[in-house]
C-alpha positions, 0 to 999 in steps of 0.5 A: 774442740775446735771453733765451727767455721763461719760461713758469710751470706751469700747474695741469693740469700739475702736477695731472697730474704730480702724480696720475702721480708724475712730479713729482721726474722733472719737477724733475730736470729742467734749468730749459729744458727744463722751460721748453721743455716748458711753453712746447710744451703751453702755445701749443696752441691748443685746450685739448683738445690742451693736455690731451691733450699734459700727459697723453701726455707728463707 
């Protein structure tokens, strides 16, 4: 099975997590969960959807 793609954390997600004080909780998650979270948000087709998902989850 090929390795899953790695998703770097976009600035807008980092900003939401920091603004809500959730960065420590995000960083406490296992790497595969952080990667899935970022991938789920960044795969949204519309920018508005990505922003909304980051605010709901973050």
